Biotite code that builds the C-alpha atoms (Angstrom):
import biotite.structure as struc

atoms = struc.array([
    struc.Atom([-63.543, -48.928, 15.594], chain_id="A", res_id=1, res_name="MET", atom_name="CA", element="C"),
    struc.Atom([-59.777, -48.329, 15.679], chain_id="A", res_id=2, res_name="ARG", atom_name="CA", element="C"),
    struc.Atom([-59.754, -47.765, 19.459], chain_id="A", res_id=3, res_name="LYS", atom_name="CA", element="C"),
    struc.Atom([-61.871, -50.856, 20.016], chain_id="A", res_id=4, res_name="LEU", atom_name="CA", element="C"),
    struc.Atom([-59.472, -52.976, 17.957], chain_id="A", res_id=5, res_name="TYR", atom_name="CA", element="C"),
    struc.Atom([-56.448, -51.483, 19.748], chain_id="A", res_id=6, res_name="ALA", atom_name="CA", element="C"),
    struc.Atom([-58.001, -52.299, 23.131], chain_id="A", res_id=7, res_name="LYS", atom_name="CA", element="C"),
    struc.Atom([-58.721, -55.857, 22.007], chain_id="A", res_id=8, res_name="TRP", atom_name="CA", element="C"),
    struc.Atom([-55.109, -56.288, 20.795], chain_id="A", res_id=9, res_name="MET", atom_name="CA", element="C"),
    struc.Atom([-53.626, -54.925, 24.033], chain_id="A", res_id=10, res_name="TYR", atom_name="CA", element="C"),
    struc.Atom([-55.918, -57.144, 26.113], chain_id="A", res_id=11, res_name="ASP", atom_name="CA", element="C"),
    struc.Atom([-55.033, -60.176, 24.002], chain_id="A", res_id=12, res_name="TRP", atom_name="CA", element="C"),
    struc.Atom([-51.309, -59.456, 24.346], chain_id="A", res_id=13, res_name="GLU", atom_name="CA", element="C"),
    struc.Atom([-51.693, -59.088, 28.124], chain_id="A", res_id=14, res_name="ASP", atom_name="CA", element="C"),
    struc.Atom([-53.505, -62.441, 28.308], chain_id="A", res_id=15, res_name="ARG", atom_name="CA", element="C"),
    struc.Atom([-50.743, -64.131, 26.323], chain_id="A", res_id=16, res_name="LEU", atom_name="CA", element="C"),
    struc.Atom([-48.008, -62.565, 28.459], chain_id="A", res_id=17, res_name="CYS", atom_name="CA", element="C"),
    struc.Atom([-49.659, -63.499, 31.728], chain_id="A", res_id=18, res_name="SER", atom_name="CA", element="C"),
    struc.Atom([-49.816, -67.188, 30.726], chain_id="A", res_id=19, res_name="ARG", atom_name="CA", element="C"),
    struc.Atom([-46.051, -67.576, 30.560], chain_id="A", res_id=20, res_name="ALA", atom_name="CA", element="C"),
    struc.Atom([-44.520, -68.699, 33.827], chain_id="A", res_id=21, res_name="THR", atom_name="CA", element="C"),
    struc.Atom([-40.975, -69.358, 32.615], chain_id="A", res_id=22, res_name="ASP", atom_name="CA", element="C"),
    struc.Atom([-39.894, -65.819, 31.743], chain_id="A", res_id=23, res_name="ARG", atom_name="CA", element="C"),
    struc.Atom([-36.284, -64.776, 32.162], chain_id="A", res_id=24, res_name="LEU", atom_name="CA", element="C"),
    struc.Atom([-35.394, -61.191, 32.907], chain_id="A", res_id=25, res_name="VAL", atom_name="CA", element="C"),
    struc.Atom([-32.431, -60.164, 30.788], chain_id="A", res_id=26, res_name="ARG", atom_name="CA", element="C"),
    struc.Atom([-30.438, -56.934, 30.866], chain_id="A", res_id=27, res_name="PRO", atom_name="CA", element="C"),
    struc.Atom([-31.514, -54.230, 28.470], chain_id="A", res_id=28, res_name="PHE", atom_name="CA", element="C"),
    struc.Atom([-29.474, -54.052, 25.266], chain_id="A", res_id=29, res_name="GLU", atom_name="CA", element="C"),
    struc.Atom([-29.218, -50.827, 23.296], chain_id="A", res_id=30, res_name="TRP", atom_name="CA", element="C"),
    struc.Atom([-28.576, -52.431, 19.898], chain_id="A", res_id=31, res_name="GLY", atom_name="CA", element="C"),
    struc.Atom([-25.407, -50.469, 19.206], chain_id="A", res_id=32, res_name="LEU", atom_name="CA", element="C"),
    struc.Atom([-24.246, -53.211, 16.827], chain_id="A", res_id=33, res_name="GLU", atom_name="CA", element="C"),
    struc.Atom([-26.957, -52.026, 14.413], chain_id="A", res_id=34, res_name="TRP", atom_name="CA", element="C"),
    struc.Atom([-26.025, -48.382, 14.812], chain_id="A", res_id=35, res_name="ALA", atom_name="CA", element="C"),
    struc.Atom([-22.446, -49.060, 13.718], chain_id="A", res_id=36, res_name="ARG", atom_name="CA", element="C"),
    struc.Atom([-23.747, -49.527, 10.161], chain_id="A", res_id=37, res_name="ASN", atom_name="CA", element="C"),
    struc.Atom([-25.512, -46.175, 10.011], chain_id="A", res_id=38, res_name="TRP", atom_name="CA", element="C"),
    struc.Atom([-23.830, -43.718, 7.640], chain_id="A", res_id=39, res_name="PRO", atom_name="CA", element="C"),
    struc.Atom([-23.532, -41.083, 10.363], chain_id="A", res_id=40, res_name="VAL", atom_name="CA", element="C"),
    struc.Atom([-21.686, -43.510, 12.682], chain_id="A", res_id=41, res_name="ALA", atom_name="CA", element="C"),
    struc.Atom([-18.452, -43.158, 10.682], chain_id="A", res_id=42, res_name="ARG", atom_name="CA", element="C"),
    struc.Atom([-18.335, -39.406, 11.271], chain_id="A", res_id=43, res_name="GLU", atom_name="CA", element="C"),
    struc.Atom([-19.486, -39.778, 14.878], chain_id="A", res_id=44, res_name="ASN", atom_name="CA", element="C"),
    struc.Atom([-17.545, -42.479, 16.760], chain_id="A", res_id=45, res_name="PRO", atom_name="CA", element="C"),
    struc.Atom([-18.779, -43.458, 20.217], chain_id="A", res_id=46, res_name="GLN", atom_name="CA", element="C"),
    struc.Atom([-15.776, -41.908, 22.036], chain_id="A", res_id=47, res_name="ASN", atom_name="CA", element="C"),
    struc.Atom([-16.883, -42.827, 25.547], chain_id="A", res_id=48, res_name="GLY", atom_name="CA", element="C"),
    struc.Atom([-20.536, -41.770, 25.201], chain_id="A", res_id=49, res_name="HIS", atom_name="CA", element="C"),
    struc.Atom([-23.045, -43.784, 27.185], chain_id="A", res_id=50, res_name="ARG", atom_name="CA", element="C"),
    struc.Atom([-25.240, -45.853, 24.824], chain_id="A", res_id=51, res_name="PRO", atom_name="CA", element="C"),
    struc.Atom([-28.277, -43.576, 25.243], chain_id="A", res_id=52, res_name="ASP", atom_name="CA", element="C"),
    struc.Atom([-26.158, -40.458, 24.616], chain_id="A", res_id=53, res_name="GLU", atom_name="CA", element="C"),
    struc.Atom([-24.532, -42.041, 21.577], chain_id="A", res_id=54, res_name="TYR", atom_name="CA", element="C"),
    struc.Atom([-27.834, -43.062, 19.994], chain_id="A", res_id=55, res_name="LEU", atom_name="CA", element="C"),
    struc.Atom([-29.191, -39.570, 20.625], chain_id="A", res_id=56, res_name="ARG", atom_name="CA", element="C"),
    struc.Atom([-26.072, -38.141, 18.952], chain_id="A", res_id=57, res_name="LEU", atom_name="CA", element="C"),
    struc.Atom([-26.425, -40.462, 15.935], chain_id="A", res_id=58, res_name="LEU", atom_name="CA", element="C"),
    struc.Atom([-30.131, -39.729, 15.574], chain_id="A", res_id=59, res_name="ASN", atom_name="CA", element="C"),
    struc.Atom([-29.453, -36.006, 15.654], chain_id="A", res_id=60, res_name="ARG", atom_name="CA", element="C"),
    struc.Atom([-26.629, -36.368, 13.128], chain_id="A", res_id=61, res_name="ALA", atom_name="CA", element="C"),
    struc.Atom([-29.020, -38.298, 10.875], chain_id="A", res_id=62, res_name="GLY", atom_name="CA", element="C"),
    struc.Atom([-31.566, -35.505, 11.146], chain_id="A", res_id=63, res_name="LEU", atom_name="CA", element="C"),
    struc.Atom([-28.889, -32.915, 10.377], chain_id="A", res_id=64, res_name="GLU", atom_name="CA", element="C"),
    struc.Atom([-27.729, -34.879, 7.318], chain_id="A", res_id=65, res_name="ALA", atom_name="CA", element="C"),
    struc.Atom([-31.227, -35.192, 5.900], chain_id="A", res_id=66, res_name="SER", atom_name="CA", element="C"),
    struc.Atom([-32.404, -32.827, 3.203], chain_id="A", res_id=67, res_name="GLU", atom_name="CA", element="C"),
    struc.Atom([-35.986, -34.093, 3.195], chain_id="A", res_id=68, res_name="GLU", atom_name="CA", element="C"),
    struc.Atom([-38.768, -31.527, 3.162], chain_id="A", res_id=69, res_name="ALA", atom_name="CA", element="C"),
    struc.Atom([-39.826, -30.525, 6.658], chain_id="A", res_id=70, res_name="GLY", atom_name="CA", element="C"),
    struc.Atom([-36.634, -31.655, 8.384], chain_id="A", res_id=71, res_name="MET", atom_name="CA", element="C"),
    struc.Atom([-35.816, -28.131, 9.550], chain_id="A", res_id=72, res_name="GLY", atom_name="CA", element="C"),
    struc.Atom([-39.209, -27.946, 11.224], chain_id="A", res_id=73, res_name="LEU", atom_name="CA", element="C"),
    struc.Atom([-38.744, -31.376, 12.799], chain_id="A", res_id=74, res_name="LEU", atom_name="CA", element="C"),
    struc.Atom([-35.303, -30.466, 14.167], chain_id="A", res_id=75, res_name="ARG", atom_name="CA", element="C"),
    struc.Atom([-36.619, -27.195, 15.577], chain_id="A", res_id=76, res_name="GLU", atom_name="CA", element="C"),
    struc.Atom([-39.643, -28.948, 17.110], chain_id="A", res_id=77, res_name="LEU", atom_name="CA", element="C"),
    struc.Atom([-37.515, -31.660, 18.747], chain_id="A", res_id=78, res_name="LEU", atom_name="CA", element="C"),
    struc.Atom([-35.096, -29.079, 20.154], chain_id="A", res_id=79, res_name="ASP", atom_name="CA", element="C"),
    struc.Atom([-37.993, -27.027, 21.481], chain_id="A", res_id=80, res_name="ASN", atom_name="CA", element="C"),
    struc.Atom([-39.677, -30.048, 23.091], chain_id="A", res_id=81, res_name="LEU", atom_name="CA", element="C"),
    struc.Atom([-36.421, -31.154, 24.688], chain_id="A", res_id=82, res_name="ARG", atom_name="CA", element="C"),
    struc.Atom([-35.948, -27.705, 26.243], chain_id="A", res_id=83, res_name="GLU", atom_name="CA", element="C"),
    struc.Atom([-39.625, -27.160, 27.130], chain_id="A", res_id=84, res_name="GLN", atom_name="CA", element="C"),
    struc.Atom([-41.568, -30.449, 27.337], chain_id="A", res_id=85, res_name="PRO", atom_name="CA", element="C"),
    struc.Atom([-45.353, -30.358, 26.976], chain_id="A", res_id=86, res_name="VAL", atom_name="CA", element="C"),
    struc.Atom([-48.114, -32.466, 28.468], chain_id="A", res_id=87, res_name="GLN", atom_name="CA", element="C"),
    struc.Atom([-50.696, -32.343, 25.685], chain_id="A", res_id=88, res_name="ILE", atom_name="CA", element="C"),
    struc.Atom([-50.674, -31.645, 21.914], chain_id="A", res_id=89, res_name="PRO", atom_name="CA", element="C"),
    struc.Atom([-52.629, -28.419, 22.405], chain_id="A", res_id=90, res_name="ALA", atom_name="CA", element="C"),
    struc.Atom([-49.588, -26.915, 24.116], chain_id="A", res_id=91, res_name="GLN", atom_name="CA", element="C"),
    struc.Atom([-47.482, -27.560, 21.012], chain_id="A", res_id=92, res_name="VAL", atom_name="CA", element="C"),
    struc.Atom([-50.163, -26.058, 18.770], chain_id="A", res_id=93, res_name="ILE", atom_name="CA", element="C"),
    struc.Atom([-50.383, -22.959, 20.983], chain_id="A", res_id=94, res_name="GLU", atom_name="CA", element="C"),
    struc.Atom([-46.605, -22.583, 21.128], chain_id="A", res_id=95, res_name="ARG", atom_name="CA", element="C"),
    struc.Atom([-46.249, -22.814, 17.330], chain_id="A", res_id=96, res_name="TRP", atom_name="CA", element="C"),
    struc.Atom([-49.202, -20.623, 16.346], chain_id="A", res_id=97, res_name="THR", atom_name="CA", element="C"),
    struc.Atom([-48.121, -18.085, 13.741], chain_id="A", res_id=98, res_name="GLY", atom_name="CA", element="C"),
    struc.Atom([-44.825, -19.821, 12.987], chain_id="A", res_id=99, res_name="ARG", atom_name="CA", element="C"),
    struc.Atom([-43.800, -21.469, 9.745], chain_id="A", res_id=100, res_name="GLU", atom_name="CA", element="C"),
    struc.Atom([-45.108, -25.039, 9.605], chain_id="A", res_id=101, res_name="GLY", atom_name="CA", element="C"),
    struc.Atom([-47.698, -24.460, 12.331], chain_id="A", res_id=102, res_name="ALA", atom_name="CA", element="C"),
    struc.Atom([-50.589, -25.566, 10.124], chain_id="A", res_id=103, res_name="GLU", atom_name="CA", element="C"),
    struc.Atom([-48.896, -28.912, 9.413], chain_id="A", res_id=104, res_name="TRP", atom_name="CA", element="C"),
    struc.Atom([-48.170, -29.501, 13.067], chain_id="A", res_id=105, res_name="LEU", atom_name="CA", element="C"),
    struc.Atom([-51.742, -28.670, 13.994], chain_id="A", res_id=106, res_name="GLN", atom_name="CA", element="C"),
    struc.Atom([-53.108, -31.169, 11.437], chain_id="A", res_id=107, res_name="LYS", atom_name="CA", element="C"),
    struc.Atom([-50.712, -33.830, 12.680], chain_id="A", res_id=108, res_name="LEU", atom_name="CA", element="C"),
    struc.Atom([-51.401, -33.241, 16.365], chain_id="A", res_id=109, res_name="LEU", atom_name="CA", element="C"),
    struc.Atom([-55.177, -33.141, 15.923], chain_id="A", res_id=110, res_name="GLU", atom_name="CA", element="C"),
    struc.Atom([-55.220, -36.636, 14.435], chain_id="A", res_id=111, res_name="ARG", atom_name="CA", element="C"),
    struc.Atom([-56.516, -39.410, 16.627], chain_id="A", res_id=112, res_name="GLU", atom_name="CA", element="C"),
    struc.Atom([-53.685, -40.996, 18.556], chain_id="A", res_id=113, res_name="GLU", atom_name="CA", element="C"),
    struc.Atom([-52.937, -44.460, 17.286], chain_id="A", res_id=114, res_name="VAL", atom_name="CA", element="C"),
    struc.Atom([-49.838, -45.104, 19.370], chain_id="A", res_id=115, res_name="ILE", atom_name="CA", element="C"),
    struc.Atom([-50.412, -44.605, 23.069], chain_id="A", res_id=116, res_name="THR", atom_name="CA", element="C"),
    struc.Atom([-47.449, -46.610, 24.376], chain_id="A", res_id=117, res_name="ASP", atom_name="CA", element="C"),
    struc.Atom([-44.249, -44.553, 24.753], chain_id="A", res_id=118, res_name="ALA", atom_name="CA", element="C"),
    struc.Atom([-41.991, -47.514, 23.906], chain_id="A", res_id=119, res_name="ALA", atom_name="CA", element="C"),
    struc.Atom([-43.953, -48.203, 20.720], chain_id="A", res_id=120, res_name="VAL", atom_name="CA", element="C"),
    struc.Atom([-43.814, -44.512, 19.794], chain_id="A", res_id=121, res_name="ALA", atom_name="CA", element="C"),
    struc.Atom([-40.039, -44.513, 20.360], chain_id="A", res_id=122, res_name="ALA", atom_name="CA", element="C"),
    struc.Atom([-39.768, -47.542, 18.078], chain_id="A", res_id=123, res_name="GLY", atom_name="CA", element="C"),
    struc.Atom([-41.783, -45.757, 15.403], chain_id="A", res_id=124, res_name="GLU", atom_name="CA", element="C"),
    struc.Atom([-39.520, -42.716, 15.681], chain_id="A", res_id=125, res_name="LEU", atom_name="CA", element="C"),
    struc.Atom([-36.421, -44.913, 15.500], chain_id="A", res_id=126, res_name="ARG", atom_name="CA", element="C"),
    struc.Atom([-37.810, -46.579, 12.371], chain_id="A", res_id=127, res_name="GLY", atom_name="CA", element="C"),
    struc.Atom([-38.468, -43.203, 10.763], chain_id="A", res_id=128, res_name="ALA", atom_name="CA", element="C"),
    struc.Atom([-34.948, -42.034, 11.594], chain_id="A", res_id=129, res_name="LEU", atom_name="CA", element="C"),
    struc.Atom([-33.468, -45.218, 10.110], chain_id="A", res_id=130, res_name="VAL", atom_name="CA", element="C"),
    struc.Atom([-35.496, -44.591, 6.962], chain_id="A", res_id=131, res_name="LYS", atom_name="CA", element="C"),
    struc.Atom([-34.161, -41.028, 6.773], chain_id="A", res_id=132, res_name="LEU", atom_name="CA", element="C"),
    struc.Atom([-30.617, -42.334, 7.287], chain_id="A", res_id=133, res_name="ALA", atom_name="CA", element="C"),
    struc.Atom([-31.163, -44.833, 4.463], chain_id="A", res_id=134, res_name="ASP", atom_name="CA", element="C"),
    struc.Atom([-32.336, -42.039, 2.185], chain_id="A", res_id=135, res_name="GLN", atom_name="CA", element="C"),
    struc.Atom([-29.234, -39.997, 3.037], chain_id="A", res_id=136, res_name="ALA", atom_name="CA", element="C"),
    struc.Atom([-27.067, -43.068, 2.407], chain_id="A", res_id=137, res_name="ALA", atom_name="CA", element="C"),
    struc.Atom([-28.810, -43.590, -0.938], chain_id="A", res_id=138, res_name="GLY", atom_name="CA", element="C"),
    struc.Atom([-28.075, -39.999, -1.945], chain_id="A", res_id=139, res_name="ARG", atom_name="CA", element="C"),
    struc.Atom([-24.427, -40.430, -0.889], chain_id="A", res_id=140, res_name="ARG", atom_name="CA", element="C"),
    struc.Atom([-24.191, -43.634, -2.937], chain_id="A", res_id=141, res_name="LEU", atom_name="CA", element="C"),
    struc.Atom([-25.611, -41.822, -5.962], chain_id="A", res_id=142, res_name="GLU", atom_name="CA", element="C"),
    struc.Atom([-23.065, -39.020, -5.497], chain_id="A", res_id=143, res_name="ALA", atom_name="CA", element="C"),
    struc.Atom([-20.208, -41.517, -5.314], chain_id="A", res_id=144, res_name="LEU", atom_name="CA", element="C"),
    struc.Atom([-21.517, -43.326, -8.417], chain_id="A", res_id=145, res_name="GLU", atom_name="CA", element="C"),
    struc.Atom([-21.662, -40.030, -10.304], chain_id="A", res_id=146, res_name="ALA", atom_name="CA", element="C"),
    struc.Atom([-18.136, -39.147, -9.226], chain_id="A", res_id=147, res_name="LYS", atom_name="CA", element="C"),
    struc.Atom([-16.840, -42.569, -10.282], chain_id="A", res_id=148, res_name="SER", atom_name="CA", element="C"),
    struc.Atom([-18.207, -41.993, -13.796], chain_id="A", res_id=149, res_name="ARG", atom_name="CA", element="C"),
    struc.Atom([-16.204, -38.791, -14.239], chain_id="A", res_id=150, res_name="THR", atom_name="CA", element="C"),
    struc.Atom([-13.011, -39.822, -12.426], chain_id="A", res_id=151, res_name="GLY", atom_name="CA", element="C"),
    struc.Atom([-11.610, -42.138, -9.823], chain_id="A", res_id=152, res_name="SER", atom_name="CA", element="C"),
    struc.Atom([-12.636, -42.415, -6.213], chain_id="A", res_id=153, res_name="LEU", atom_name="CA", element="C"),
    struc.Atom([-10.167, -41.926, -3.383], chain_id="A", res_id=154, res_name="ALA", atom_name="CA", element="C"),
    struc.Atom([-9.486, -45.090, -1.344], chain_id="A", res_id=155, res_name="PRO", atom_name="CA", element="C"),
    struc.Atom([-11.732, -43.869, 1.505], chain_id="A", res_id=156, res_name="GLN", atom_name="CA", element="C"),
    struc.Atom([-14.523, -43.078, -0.955], chain_id="A", res_id=157, res_name="GLU", atom_name="CA", element="C"),
    struc.Atom([-14.145, -46.500, -2.571], chain_id="A", res_id=158, res_name="LEU", atom_name="CA", element="C"),
    struc.Atom([-14.400, -48.156, 0.840], chain_id="A", res_id=159, res_name="GLU", atom_name="CA", element="C"),
    struc.Atom([-17.477, -46.056, 1.651], chain_id="A", res_id=160, res_name="GLU", atom_name="CA", element="C"),
    struc.Atom([-18.958, -46.927, -1.755], chain_id="A", res_id=161, res_name="PHE", atom_name="CA", element="C"),
    struc.Atom([-18.588, -50.673, -1.041], chain_id="A", res_id=162, res_name="HIS", atom_name="CA", element="C"),
    struc.Atom([-20.049, -50.313, 2.461], chain_id="A", res_id=163, res_name="ARG", atom_name="CA", element="C"),
    struc.Atom([-23.057, -48.425, 1.110], chain_id="A", res_id=164, res_name="LEU", atom_name="CA", element="C"),
    struc.Atom([-23.655, -51.000, -1.623], chain_id="A", res_id=165, res_name="ILE", atom_name="CA", element="C"),
    struc.Atom([-23.499, -53.818, 0.921], chain_id="A", res_id=166, res_name="MET", atom_name="CA", element="C"),
    struc.Atom([-25.754, -52.008, 3.359], chain_id="A", res_id=167, res_name="ARG", atom_name="CA", element="C"),
    struc.Atom([-28.358, -50.772, 0.917], chain_id="A", res_id=168, res_name="LEU", atom_name="CA", element="C"),
    struc.Atom([-28.252, -53.945, -1.153], chain_id="A", res_id=169, res_name="GLY", atom_name="CA", element="C"),
    struc.Atom([-28.813, -55.992, 2.011], chain_id="A", res_id=170, res_name="HIS", atom_name="CA", element="C"),
    struc.Atom([-31.885, -53.896, 2.838], chain_id="A", res_id=171, res_name="ARG", atom_name="CA", element="C"),
    struc.Atom([-33.249, -54.312, -0.678], chain_id="A", res_id=172, res_name="ASP", atom_name="CA", element="C"),
    struc.Atom([-33.124, -58.103, -0.420], chain_id="A", res_id=173, res_name="THR", atom_name="CA", element="C"),
    struc.Atom([-35.200, -57.917, 2.763], chain_id="A", res_id=174, res_name="ARG", atom_name="CA", element="C"),
    struc.Atom([-37.755, -55.666, 1.128], chain_id="A", res_id=175, res_name="GLY", atom_name="CA", element="C"),
    struc.Atom([-36.716, -52.546, 3.089], chain_id="A", res_id=176, res_name="GLY", atom_name="CA", element="C"),
])
């Protein structure tokens, strides 16, 4: 049923897109203005990186900053796939057999694919990384709040505290 619905949605979207005759082709924008607000952006300025390199750097820094369960496995998996890409999930399962976390990867990779479009999958990954960055920012805000209860914050910490409140408070009002 899920595949049938997905096919119907893709077909419907294609029909809608093909009706428009007044489309304008615009240059691709990386969305770096959003990345500037990520907590890891302060420690990792752009410094001449191309936009794709910079976003890769920020995403990796966000992964490194995260203390969520399974992040070590995710970092190791991403590094491994970057060095040795695979064509099908079975190759990942075979490569990770006998290693820590292999059973979780196998369960994940054996699930029916819901996202078949690479751009959509990249968007999903970006969303997950933003969520992880928000969780890291929330933990940093809690640490700064705790420190402020026992003493005073340095000017840089106070500035960071205000930025985090604005950022996380803004997300809360949007339901994120």
